[in-house]
VEXDREN-467632 format. One record per residue (C-alpha): x, y, z. Coordinates in steps of 0.5 Angstrom, whole numbers. Each point is the difference from the previous one (the first is absolute). Example, Ala and Ser with C-alpha at 12.3 -4.5 7.8 and 13.67 -1.06 7.14 Angstrom:
REM residues 2
- u v w
- 25 -9 16
- 2 7 -2
REM end
This chain:
REM residues 851
- u v w
- -120 -124 -474
- 2 8 -1
- -7 2 3
- 0 -5 6
- 7 3 1
- -3 7 0
- -5 -2 5
- 5 -2 5
- 4 6 -1
- -6 4 1
- -2 -3 6
- 7 -2 2
- -1 2 8
- -6 -4 0
- 4 -6 -3
- 5 1 5
- -5 0 6
- -3 -6 -2
- 6 -4 -1
- 3 2 6
- -7 -3 4
- 0 -6 -4
- 8 -1 2
- -2 1 7
- -6 -5 0
- 5 -5 -3
- 5 2 6
- -5 -1 5
- -2 -7 -3
- 8 -2 1
- 0 2 7
- -6 -4 2
- 3 -6 -4
- 6 1 4
- -3 1 7
- -6 -4 0
- 0 -5 -6
- 7 -3 -1
- 3 2 7
- 2 -7 2
- 0 -3 7
- 7 -2 2
- 2 -5 6
- 7 1 -2
- 1 -7 -3
- 0 -3 -6
- -6 -5 -3
- 3 -6 -4
- -5 -4 -4
- 1 -7 0
- -3 -7 -2
- 0 -6 4
- 1 -7 -2
- -7 -1 -1
- 0 6 -5
- -4 5 5
- 3 7 1
- 2 3 6
- 3 7 3
- 7 -1 3
- 3 6 4
- 7 2 -2
- 5 6 2
- -4 1 7
- 3 7 2
- 3 -1 7
- -4 4 5
- -5 2 -5
- -8 -1 1
- 0 -7 -3
- 6 -2 4
- -3 3 6
- -6 -4 -1
- 4 -7 0
- 1 -1 -7
- 6 -3 -3
- 3 -1 -7
- -3 -7 -2
- -6 1 3
- -6 -2 -4
- -6 5 0
- -7 -3 1
- -5 5 1
- -1 8 1
- -5 2 5
- -3 -7 0
- -1 0 -8
- 4 -6 -3
- 6 2 -5
- 4 -3 -5
- 1 5 -6
- 4 7 0
- -6 4 -3
- -5 -2 5
- 4 0 6
- 3 7 -2
- -8 3 -1
- -2 -3 7
- 6 3 3
- -1 7 -4
- -7 1 4
- 4 0 6
- 1 8 2
- 7 2 2
- 2 -1 7
- -6 -5 1
- 2 -7 1
- -1 -6 -4
- -1 -7 3
- 5 -5 -4
- -1 -8 1
- 7 -3 -2
- 3 -7 0
- 7 -2 2
- 2 -7 0
- -7 -2 0
- -1 4 6
- -6 5 -1
- 1 7 3
- -3 7 1
- 2 7 0
- -2 7 0
- 4 4 -6
- -1 8 0
- -1 2 -7
- 4 5 -3
- -1 3 -7
- 5 0 -6
- -1 6 -5
- 3 1 -7
- 5 5 2
- 2 1 -8
- -7 1 -2
- -1 5 6
- 6 3 -2
- -2 1 -7
- -7 2 2
- 2 5 4
- 5 3 -5
- -6 0 -5
- -5 4 4
- 5 5 3
- 3 1 -7
- -7 1 -3
- -2 5 5
- 6 4 -1
- -1 -1 -8
- -7 2 1
- 2 7 2
- 6 1 -5
- -4 -2 -6
- -6 4 2
- 5 6 1
- 2 -1 -7
- -4 -5 -4
- 3 1 -7
- 7 -1 3
- 4 -6 -3
- 4 0 7
- -6 0 4
- -4 -5 -4
- 6 -5 0
- 1 1 8
- -8 -2 1
- 0 -6 -5
- 6 -3 4
- -5 0 6
- -5 -2 -4
- 4 -6 -2
- 2 -2 7
- -7 0 2
- -2 -5 -6
- 7 -4 2
- -2 -1 7
- -6 -4 -2
- 4 -6 0
- -1 0 8
- -7 -2 -2
- 3 -7 -3
- 5 -1 7
- -1 -7 3
- -4 -1 -6
- -6 -5 1
- 2 -1 8
- -5 6 1
- -7 2 -1
- 1 5 -5
- -5 2 -5
- 6 -1 -5
- -1 -7 0
- -8 0 0
- -1 4 -6
- 4 -1 -7
- -2 7 -3
- 3 3 7
- 6 -4 0
- 2 2 -8
- -2 7 1
- 5 0 6
- 5 -4 -3
- 0 5 -7
- 0 6 5
- 6 -3 4
- 4 -1 -7
- -1 6 -3
- 2 4 6
- 6 -5 0
- 2 1 -7
- -1 8 0
- 3 2 6
- 7 -1 -2
- 0 4 -6
- -4 6 4
- 6 0 5
- 5 0 -6
- -4 6 -4
- -1 4 7
- 7 0 2
- 2 1 -7
- -3 7 0
- 0 2 8
- 3 4 2
- 3 2 -6
- -1 -3 -7
- 5 -5 -3
- 1 1 -8
- -2 -7 -1
- -7 1 3
- -2 3 -7
- 3 -5 -4
- -4 -4 -4
- 3 -7 2
- -2 2 7
- -7 2 -1
- -1 -6 -4
- 3 -4 6
- -4 3 5
- -7 0 -4
- 0 -7 -3
- 5 -5 4
- -5 0 6
- -6 -2 -4
- 4 -6 -3
- 2 -2 7
- -7 1 3
- -3 -4 -6
- 5 -6 0
- 0 0 8
- -8 -1 0
- 0 -5 -6
- 5 -4 4
- -4 1 7
- -6 -3 -3
- 3 -5 -4
- 4 -3 6
- -7 0 4
- -4 -3 -5
- 5 -6 -1
- 1 -1 7
- 7 3 1
- -1 5 5
- 7 -1 3
- 3 3 -7
- -4 7 2
- 6 1 5
- 5 1 -5
- -5 6 -4
- 0 3 7
- 7 -1 1
- 2 4 -6
- -5 6 1
- 3 0 7
- 8 0 -3
- -3 5 -5
- -2 5 5
- 6 -1 5
- 4 2 -6
- -4 6 -2
- 0 3 7
- 8 -1 -1
- 0 3 -6
- -4 6 2
- 5 1 6
- 6 0 -5
- -4 5 -4
- -2 5 6
- 8 -1 3
- 2 3 -7
- -5 5 0
- 2 2 7
- 7 1 -2
- -2 5 -5
- -4 4 4
- 3 7 2
- -6 3 4
- 1 -1 7
- -8 0 2
- -1 -5 -6
- 6 -4 2
- -3 0 8
- -7 -3 -3
- 3 -5 -4
- 5 -2 5
- -6 -2 5
- -3 -4 -6
- 7 -4 -1
- 1 -2 7
- -7 -3 1
- 1 -3 -7
- 6 -3 1
- -2 -3 7
- -7 -3 -3
- 4 -3 -6
- 5 -3 5
- -6 -3 4
- -3 -3 -6
- 6 -3 -2
- 1 -3 7
- -7 -3 0
- 1 -4 -6
- 7 -2 1
- 3 0 7
- -6 -1 4
- -2 -6 -4
- 7 -3 1
- 0 2 8
- -7 -1 2
- -1 -7 0
- -7 -2 1
- -4 7 -1
- -5 -2 5
- 5 0 6
- 3 6 -2
- -5 5 -4
- 4 6 3
- 6 -1 -5
- -5 2 -6
- -2 7 4
- 5 4 -3
- -3 0 -7
- -5 5 3
- 5 5 -1
- -1 0 -7
- -7 4 2
- 4 6 2
- 2 2 -7
- -6 3 -2
- 0 4 7
- 6 3 -2
- -2 2 -6
- -6 3 3
- 4 4 5
- 5 2 -5
- -6 2 -5
- -3 4 6
- 6 3 3
- 4 2 -6
- -6 1 -5
- 2 -5 -5
- -5 -2 -6
- -4 7 2
- -4 -3 6
- 2 3 7
- -4 6 0
- -5 -2 -4
- -2 -6 5
- 1 5 6
- -4 5 -3
- -6 -4 -2
- 0 -3 6
- -1 6 4
- -4 3 -5
- -5 -6 0
- 0 1 8
- -2 7 0
- -5 -1 -5
- -3 -6 4
- 0 4 6
- -4 6 -4
- -5 -5 -1
- 0 -3 7
- -1 7 3
- -6 1 -5
- -4 -6 2
- 2 1 7
- -3 7 0
- -6 -3 -3
- -1 -6 5
- 1 5 6
- -5 5 -3
- -5 -6 -1
- 1 -2 7
- -1 7 3
- -6 1 -5
- -3 -6 3
- 1 2 7
- -3 7 0
- -6 -1 -6
- -6 -4 1
- 0 -6 -5
- -6 3 -4
- 5 6 -3
- 7 -4 1
- 0 -3 -8
- -2 7 -3
- 6 4 5
- 5 -6 -1
- -1 0 -8
- 1 8 0
- 6 -1 4
- 3 -5 -4
- -2 4 -7
- 3 6 3
- 7 -3 2
- 0 -4 -6
- 0 7 -4
- 5 3 5
- 5 -6 -1
- -1 0 -7
- 2 7 0
- 6 -1 4
- 3 -6 -2
- 4 2 -6
- 3 6 4
- 2 -5 5
- 3 -5 -5
- 4 5 -3
- 2 2 7
- 2 -7 2
- 3 -1 -7
- 5 6 1
- 2 -3 7
- 1 -7 -2
- 2 2 -7
- 3 7 0
- 5 -1 -5
- -5 -4 -5
- -5 6 2
- 5 5 -2
- 2 -3 -6
- -7 -1 -3
- -2 7 1
- 7 3 -2
- -1 -4 -7
- -7 2 -1
- 2 7 1
- 6 -1 -5
- -4 -4 -5
- -5 6 0
- 6 5 0
- 5 -2 -5
- -5 -1 -6
- -1 8 0
- 8 2 1
- 3 3 -6
- 7 -1 -2
- 5 -6 1
- 4 3 6
- -6 2 4
- -3 -7 -1
- 7 -4 2
- 0 5 6
- -7 -2 2
- 1 -7 -1
- 7 0 4
- -3 4 5
- -6 -5 2
- 4 -6 0
- 6 3 3
- -3 5 5
- -7 -2 1
- 1 -8 0
- 7 0 3
- 3 -4 -5
- 8 -1 1
- 1 -3 -7
- -4 3 -6
- 2 2 -7
- -4 2 -7
- 3 -2 -6
- -2 2 -7
- 1 -3 -7
- 6 3 -3
- -1 -4 -6
- -3 -7 -3
- 5 -4 5
- 2 4 6
- -3 3 6
- 3 6 3
- 0 2 8
- -2 7 0
- -3 1 7
- 3 -4 6
- 0 -1 8
- 5 -5 3
- 4 -2 -6
- 7 -1 0
- 1 0 -8
- -3 7 -2
- 1 -2 -7
- -4 -7 1
- -3 -2 -7
- -4 -6 -2
- 1 -4 -7
- -6 -3 -3
- 3 -2 -7
- -3 -7 0
- -7 3 2
- -1 -4 6
- -4 5 4
- -5 0 -6
- 0 -8 0
- -1 0 8
- -5 5 0
- -4 -3 -5
- 0 -7 3
- -2 3 7
- -6 3 -4
- -2 -7 -3
- 0 -3 7
- -4 6 2
- 5 2 5
- 2 7 2
- 6 3 -5
- 5 0 6
- 7 -2 0
- 2 -3 7
- 7 -1 2
- -1 -8 -1
- -1 1 -7
- 6 5 -1
- 5 -5 -3
- -5 -2 -5
- -2 7 -2
- 6 4 1
- 5 -5 -1
- 7 4 0
- -3 6 5
- -4 -5 5
- 6 0 5
- 1 7 -1
- -7 2 2
- 0 -5 7
- 7 4 2
- -4 6 -1
- -5 -3 4
- -6 1 -5
- -5 -6 1
- -6 2 -5
- 0 3 -7
- -6 3 -3
- 0 1 -7
- -3 7 -2
- -5 -2 -6
- -3 4 -5
- -4 -3 -6
- 3 -7 2
- 7 3 -1
- 5 1 6
- 2 7 0
- 4 0 7
- 1 -4 7
- -2 1 7
- 6 -3 4
- -3 -1 8
- 4 -3 6
- -3 -2 6
- -6 3 4
- 1 4 6
- -1 -6 4
- 5 -4 -4
- -5 -4 -4
- -1 -1 -8
- -6 3 -3
- -5 -5 0
- -8 -1 -2
- -4 7 1
- 6 4 0
- 2 -3 -7
- -7 2 -2
- 1 7 2
- 7 1 -3
- -2 -3 -6
- -6 6 -1
- 5 5 2
- 5 -3 -5
- -5 0 -5
- -1 8 1
- 7 1 1
- 1 -3 -7
- -6 4 -3
- 3 6 3
- 8 -1 -2
- -3 -2 -7
- -4 6 -1
- 6 4 2
- 5 -3 -4
- -5 1 -6
- -1 7 2
- 8 2 -1
- 2 -5 -5
- -5 3 -6
- -3 5 -3
- -7 3 3
- -5 -3 -5
- 4 -7 0
- 1 0 7
- -7 1 2
- -2 -5 -5
- 4 -5 3
- -2 2 7
- -7 -2 -2
- 2 -6 -3
- 4 -2 6
- -6 2 5
- -5 -4 -4
- 4 -6 1
- 1 1 7
- -8 1 0
- -1 -6 -3
- 4 -4 5
- -4 3 5
- -6 -3 -2
- -1 -7 1
- 3 -5 -5
- -2 -7 4
- -8 0 2
- 0 -3 7
- -4 -6 1
- -6 0 4
- -5 -5 1
- -7 1 -4
- 3 6 -3
- 2 2 -8
- 3 6 0
- 3 5 -6
- 2 7 -1
- 3 5 -5
- 3 7 0
- 0 4 -6
- 4 6 1
- -2 6 -5
- 7 2 -1
- 6 -4 1
- -1 0 7
- -6 1 5
- -3 2 6
- -5 -6 1
- 2 -6 5
- -3 -7 2
- 2 -6 3
- -2 -6 3
- 3 -2 7
- 0 -7 3
- -1 -1 8
- -2 -7 0
- -3 -6 -5
- -7 4 2
- 2 7 1
- 2 5 -5
- 0 8 -1
- -2 3 -6
- 2 7 -1
- 0 5 -6
- 2 7 0
- 0 6 -5
- 5 6 1
- -4 7 -2
- 5 1 -6
- 4 -4 -5
- 8 0 -2
- 6 -1 4
- -3 4 6
- -6 -4 0
- 5 -7 0
- 4 3 6
- -6 1 4
- -3 -7 -2
- 7 -3 2
- -1 3 7
- -7 -3 1
- 3 -7 -2
- 5 1 5
- -5 2 5
- -5 -6 -2
- 5 -5 0
- 2 2 7
- -7 1 4
- -3 -6 -4
- 5 -6 2
- -5 -2 5
- -7 0 2
- -2 7 3
- -6 5 0
- -1 3 -7
- -2 6 3
- 7 0 4
- 4 -2 -6
- -3 6 -5
- 0 5 6
- 8 -1 1
- 1 0 -7
- -3 7 -1
- 4 2 6
- 6 -1 -3
- -2 2 -7
- -3 6 2
- 7 3 3
- 4 -2 -7
- -5 1 -6
- -1 7 -3
- -6 4 2
- -3 0 -8
- 0 -8 0
- -4 -5 4
- -1 -8 -1
- -6 -4 0
- 0 -7 2
- -5 -6 2
- 3 -5 4
- -4 -7 1
- 2 -6 5
- -3 -6 -3
- -2 -6 5
- -2 -6 -4
- 0 -4 6
- -5 4 3
- -3 2 -6
- 0 8 1
- 3 6 -3
- 2 6 4
- 2 6 -4
- 2 8 1
- 0 5 -5
- 4 7 -1
- -4 3 -5
- 1 -5 -5
- -5 -3 -5
- -6 -5 2
- 1 -7 2
- -4 -4 -5
- -3 -7 1
- -2 -4 -5
- -5 -5 3
- -6 -4 -3
- 1 4 -7
- -1 6 4
- 4 6 2
- 1 2 7
- 4 6 2
- 3 2 7
- 3 7 1
- 2 1 7
- 2 7 2
- 7 3 0
- 5 6 -2
- 5 -1 -5
- 7 -2 4
- 5 7 1
- -6 5 0
- -1 0 7
- 5 -1 6
- -4 -5 4
- -6 2 4
- -5 2 -5
- 3 -6 -5
- -1 -5 6
- -7 2 2
- -2 0 -7
- 3 -7 -2
- -6 -6 0
- 2 -7 1
- -5 -5 -3
- -1 -7 0
- -4 -4 -5
- -1 -8 -1
- 4 -4 -5
- -5 -4 -4
- 2 -6 -5
- 1 2 -7
- 1 8 2
- 4 4 -4
- 4 6 3
- 2 6 -5
- 4 5 2
- 2 6 -5
- 3 7 -1
- -4 5 -3
- 5 -1 -6
- -5 -5 -2
- -7 3 0
- 3 7 -2
- 4 -3 -6
- -2 4 -6
- -1 -1 -8
- 1 4 -6
- -7 3 1
- 2 2 7
- -5 -5 3
- 2 -3 7
- 0 -8 0
- -5 1 7
- -2 -5 5
- -6 -3 -4
- 5 -3 -6
- 5 -2 6
- -6 -4 4
- -3 -3 -7
- 7 -3 -1
- 1 -2 7
- -7 -4 0
- 1 -3 -7
- 7 -3 3
- -4 -2 6
- 2 -8 -1
- 7 1 -2
- 6 0 4
- 4 6 2
- 5 1 -5
- -5 -1 -6
- -5 5 3
- 6 5 1
- 3 -1 -7
- -7 1 -3
- -1 6 4
- 7 3 -3
- -2 -2 -7
- -7 4 1
- 4 6 2
- 5 0 -6
- -6 -1 -5
- -4 6 4
- 6 4 0
- 2 -1 -7
- 6 4 -3
- -1 5 6
- 6 1 5
- -1 -3 7
- -2 6 4
- 1 -3 7
- 3 -6 3
- -4 -6 0
- 0 -5 6
- -5 -6 1
- 0 -6 5
- -5 -6 0
- -1 -5 5
- -4 -6 -1
- -2 -4 6
- -2 -8 -1
- 0 -5 6
REM end
C-alpha cells in the first residue's frame, strides 16, 4: 500500500491530469444525455394512462395548457390519444419514444377522439430538459476546470485537493441525469446491466462523498478552524461517506432486484437533502471565517464568493421547495426551474477571486504559464514556417535533380542554428513572462554558492538578510536560531512588529511534523495552513506578522533555526519549484550557520572536528537516499570518504519512467574544502538536470559557474550520462573523469570521450574539447562508473588495486543484481586494503539493464 502511495505521490501531476480528463469525459457524457438522450418532447399537457371496461389501456389528455402547442392543435382535457404520426399508441413508453424522435420545432400529427368523434391536429414539439441535472453538470464542469488549475499550482496542498475533490464528486453525482425519465428513453443505461450498475455506483459515490468534501473544504478555507485537526472530525470525514456509499449501493441493488424500484426515490432524496444541508453548513462556515478576516484584499476576494454562494444556495432551496409548490404541471411551466442554473456561478466566482486576488497560489502561475506556452509555440511555428518558405524557394529556383540535397542541407543548417539559439530564447521569454521567478532562481543559485564559503555568523546572517530582503524584495522576513532545546529566538528580521519574537517548541511539535512530512515524501516546509498544528500558541502571531511559510534549518536531522517568509513580491505564497530552491538555499544556510556557531563556541581542535562531522552529515544528505524507479534499470551507488568528509559525489536524477541522469564527480582534494565544492556542484546538477537537455550544454554551464568560484589550485572531474530505456540509448559526456565501463556478454567495454576537468579553463577551450557520445543499451548490460579511489586503492605492500582486479570482480558478478555486485566489489576492496588506511575517496555506481 505504501509503495502504491509513493508511486502516486511521485507521479502526482500525471495522476491529476489523468483524473481531470476522465472527469471531463464523464461531464461530456452527462451533457450528451441531457440534450440528446433524456431531453423530453413537450406538448404542454399531461398524458394519463387509463383502462377501459374491456381492460384495454388508453392515453387521455389532462391539464392542457391554455394556448399551448397542444391547445392550438385542438386538443382539450379528456381527449383520448389514438396515434402519433400514424403509429397507434396505447402506453406511455411507446408514445413518449415516438414523440421524442420528433425534433424541436417540428410538427407531430396527433390523432385523437372526443366523445367518439376522431380529430387530427398538428402539434409543434418543444423540448423539456432536466434543469437540475444540467445545473449540477455545469457546476461540476466549471468546478473541475477551476480546480484543475488550483491543484496543479500546488498538488500537495490539502485545501487545493479538497477543492478539486468537490468538483470531482459533483461530476459523479451529476451522472444521475443518465437515469432521468428512466425506461422512457433509449439510453444505454437500460440496455446494459453492467453500464447501469457502473453509472449507479459512480452516482452514489459522488452523492455520498460530496457533502463531506464540502465540509472539509470550508473547514480549512480561507482559514482553518481548530476542530478540523481533531481526530473525531478527521474520522467523520474519512469513514462516514464510505459507510453511506456502501449502504446506499446495497439498498439500490436490493430495490432493483426485488422489483421495488420506487423506493430508490427515498435514497436519492436522502442524498439530495444531505447535499443541500452540507452546502448550508459550508455557507455558515464561510460567513464565520469572513467575519474574522482583517485583510481588506482577502475580505474582498471572499465577499465575491460569499455573494455567489448565497444566491446559488437560495436557488437550490427554491428549486426543490417553492418551485415544486407553485409550478403545477412542470411541462407547462419549465421556466420555474431555471433559477437553479445560478448555482453554476459559485465556481465562476471562485475562479474570479482566485485569478483576481491570487487565492490558493494560482493567478500568476496560470497567466504566466499561458503566455510562456504561447511564446514557445510561436517559436516552434516560426521555425517550421521558415523551413516551409525556404523549401518553397528551393523548389522554385533549383532543378529537381538537386532539390533533395539542397533542401536537406538547409534543414540541417537551420536545425543546428535553432538548437544553439533555442535555450537563449527560452531564457529570454522566461525572463519576460516570469521575471520574478527568473531573478529569484538566479539570486538563490548565487546565494547557495556564496553562503557556504562565508566566514562568521554575522556575515552569514547579513548575506542571508540581504538576499531575501533586498534582492528578492520580501517585505516580511526573519531568521530565528535555536536558543535552547525548547525555543527559537529571532535574530534578523524585516517587517516584524514584535522585534523580540520567539517560537517555543517544548512539545517537539516541529520535529514530529517534519518527520511526518519526510515519511510521506513531502517537502520539509511548514505552511500557514499547518501553523495551528505545529506552533499552537504562536500561529496567530505569525499570521499577524504576515508570515505564511516557515522553512526549518536542518543539520544532521536537528532543527537549528527557522526561516520566516512572507508573501512574494507579487503577493503569492511560495510554491513548487520556488520551494525547492528555497530548501537548497536553506540547506546551505543551515550548514553555514552551524559551521559558524561551532567555530565560535569551541576550541579550535574540537570545533574543527565537529565542523567536519556536521559537514559529513550534510554531504551524506546530498547523496541520494532513495533510488529512483526507472523501467528496466536496477541501480546502486555508494561513496566512502577517505576522511570524515570527501570530495566525491554521485546522484541518480529521474526525468520520467524511462529516463534518468546518472552523474559522478571527484573534487581534486579531500576534507572540508572538497566537500564545499562538492556541495556547489550538487546545487548546479540539481538546477540544470531538472529537465531533459543537451549534456554538453549542461556541463558547459556548470563549468562556467564553477570556474568563477573555484580556487585555481582545485578542479573537478565529472561524468554525466542520460539513460533512455525507451530508446535503449545512453548519451554521455566526460570532464576528465575515469572511463565509462560496460559489461556486455562477459566482456569489458570502455568509453572515454574527450573532455577537460571542470574549473581548469573558463569556457572556450573547455567547450571545444568536450565530446558527447551516444551508445546502445543492450539487454543485460551493466554500466559501471567509479572514481580513481577504486583503482588507486593501496595495500600494505604499496600495490594498487588496479583495473584488472576491478574488472574481474565485475565479470564474476555479471548475473548478480546491482546491490549485490556493489557489495561484493566493496568487500573485495576491503580485503585487498587490509589494515592500510584509505588514501582517497571511493565512489561506485552500478546500473544494470534488464527488459
